C-alpha positions as CSV (number, residue, x, y, z in Angstrom):
1,M,98.6,131.4,53.7
2,E,100.1,131.4,57.2
3,T,96.6,131.0,58.8
4,M,95.9,128.0,56.6
5,T,99.2,126.4,57.7
6,F,98.2,127.0,61.4
7,T,94.8,125.6,60.7
8,R,96.2,122.5,59.1
9,Q,98.7,122.0,62.0
10,A,95.9,122.4,64.6
11,G,93.7,119.9,62.7
12,A,96.6,117.4,62.5
13,A,97.3,117.9,66.2
14,V,93.7,117.4,67.2
15,F,93.5,114.2,65.1
16,L,96.8,112.8,66.4
17,V,96.0,113.6,70.0
18,T,92.6,112.1,69.7
19,L,94.0,108.9,68.1
20,T,96.8,108.7,70.7
21,L,94.4,109.1,73.6
22,S,91.9,106.6,72.1
23,M,94.7,104.1,71.8
24,Q,96.0,104.7,75.3
25,C,92.5,104.4,76.9
26,A,91.6,101.3,75.0
27,G,95.0,99.7,75.6
28,I,95.0,100.4,79.4
29,A,91.4,99.2,79.7
30,L,92.4,96.0,78.0
31,L,95.5,95.6,80.1
32,I,93.6,96.2,83.3
33,S,90.9,93.7,82.3
34,W,93.6,91.2,81.5
35,A,95.4,91.9,84.8
36,R,92.2,91.7,86.8
37,A,91.4,88.3,85.2
38,S,95.0,87.1,85.9
39,I,94.7,88.2,89.6
40,E,91.4,86.5,90.0
41,R,92.7,83.2,88.4
42,R,95.7,83.2,90.6
43,I,94.0,84.4,93.8
44,A,95.2,81.5,95.9
45,R,98.8,81.6,94.6
46,L,99.5,85.3,94.0
47,S,102.8,85.3,95.8
48,S,105.3,88.2,95.8
49,L,107.1,86.6,92.9
50,N,103.8,86.1,90.9
51,A,102.8,89.7,91.6
52,A,106.2,90.9,90.4
53,V,106.0,88.9,87.2
54,L,102.5,90.3,86.6
55,M,103.8,93.8,87.1
56,I,106.7,93.1,84.7
57,R,104.3,91.8,82.1
58,F,102.0,94.7,82.5
59,S,104.8,97.2,82.3
60,T,106.2,95.5,79.1
61,L,102.8,95.7,77.5
62,V,102.5,99.4,78.5
63,I,105.9,100.1,76.8
64,V,104.7,98.3,73.7
65,L,101.5,100.5,73.8
66,H,103.7,103.6,74.0
67,F,105.8,102.4,71.1
68,L,102.7,102.0,69.0
69,Q,101.6,105.5,69.8
70,I,105.1,106.9,68.9
71,S,104.8,105.0,65.7
72,V,101.5,106.7,64.8
73,W,103.1,110.1,65.2
74,A,106.2,108.9,63.2
75,V,104.0,107.8,60.3
76,F,102.5,111.3,60.2
77,Y,105.9,112.8,60.3
78,R,107.2,110.6,57.6
79,W,104.3,111.5,55.3
80,Y,104.4,115.2,55.9
81,C,107.7,116.3,57.5
82,F,110.7,114.1,57.1
83,P,112.3,112.2,54.2
84,S,113.2,109.1,56.2
85,W,111.6,106.7,58.6
86,E,114.6,106.9,60.9
87,S,114.3,110.7,61.3
88,S,110.5,110.4,61.7
89,F,110.7,107.8,64.4
90,Y,113.6,109.4,66.2
91,F,111.9,112.8,66.3
92,S,108.6,111.2,67.4
93,A,110.3,109.2,70.2
94,T,112.3,112.2,71.5
95,S,109.3,114.4,71.4
96,Y,106.9,111.9,73.0
97,S,109.3,111.2,75.8
98,T,110.1,114.9,76.2
99,V,113.9,114.3,75.7
100,G,113.9,116.6,72.8
101,Y,117.6,116.5,71.8
102,G,117.0,119.2,69.1
103,D,119.4,117.6,66.6
104,V,116.3,116.8,64.3
105,V,113.7,119.5,64.1
106,L,110.4,119.8,62.3
107,P,110.2,122.0,59.2
108,G,108.9,125.5,60.0
109,V,105.4,124.8,58.8
110,S,105.0,122.0,61.3
111,R,106.6,123.3,64.4
112,L,103.4,123.2,66.4
113,L,103.3,119.4,66.4
114,G,106.5,118.7,68.4
115,P,105.3,120.4,71.6
116,V,101.8,118.9,71.2
117,E,103.3,115.4,71.0
118,S,105.4,116.1,74.1
119,V,102.4,117.2,76.2
120,T,100.5,114.2,74.9
121,G,103.4,111.8,75.8
122,V,103.5,113.2,79.3
123,L,99.7,112.7,79.7
124,M,99.9,109.1,78.2
125,C,102.7,108.2,80.6
126,G,100.6,109.5,83.5
127,I,97.7,107.3,82.4
128,S,100.0,104.4,82.3
129,V,101.4,105.0,85.7
130,S,97.9,105.2,87.2
131,G,97.2,101.7,85.7
132,L,100.4,100.4,87.2
133,V,99.6,101.8,90.6
134,A,96.1,100.3,90.4
135,L,97.6,96.9,89.5
136,A,100.2,97.1,92.3
137,T,97.5,98.1,94.8
138,K,95.3,95.3,93.8
139,S,98.2,92.8,94.0
140,V,99.3,94.0,97.4
141,E,95.7,93.8,98.7
142,R,95.4,90.2,97.4
143,E,98.8,89.1,98.8
144,S,98.4,90.7,102.2
145,G,94.8,89.6,102.7
146,A,93.8,93.2,103.4
147,P,90.3,94.1,102.6
148,L,89.9,95.2,99.0
149,M,89.6,99.0,98.5
150,R,86.1,99.9,97.7
151,Y,85.5,102.9,95.5
152,I,82.2,104.5,96.2
153,S,80.5,107.5,94.7
154,G,79.1,108.8,98.0
155,L,79.5,108.3,101.7
156,D,79.2,104.9,103.2
157,E,76.6,104.5,106.0
158,R,79.2,104.8,108.9
159,S,80.7,108.0,107.5
160,A,77.3,109.5,107.0
161,A,76.4,108.7,110.6
162,E,79.6,110.2,111.9
163,I,79.0,113.4,110.0
164,E,75.5,113.6,111.4
165,N,76.8,113.1,115.0
166,V,79.3,115.9,114.5
167,S,76.9,118.5,113.2
């Protein structure tokens, strides 16, 4: 019986993590696409103020994305663990954000899910921060007129020539 409970928890955890990660990746990809288009449209007038407004909008949408992910976990908790939506959402939000007050805890048969949601929340926040850094970098490059960073899979010709000269 205990093995079955662990198996069900592990299955639920895999499902929820996969769904959360899919939502995060799709959401960040859409937001980056939107931000890139916004930067390209405003290339001539991407002032510091416009760049700041773009960052605020992007950050707000990222927060909404995290709220949606917390809600997915809360729906699961409501169906399987808690009698009220308030407890479900509260527990999900405190777990996802790693605050973990401990005043609301999962029933014993579902204890594995809280830590899994916490680790998932940390990972999703990291993905979000990387999107924000990419946006800020792109905005600063556009505003300063600095050459845009190029991401290449191998060495560019100059670097390859320098390495050949050294060896």
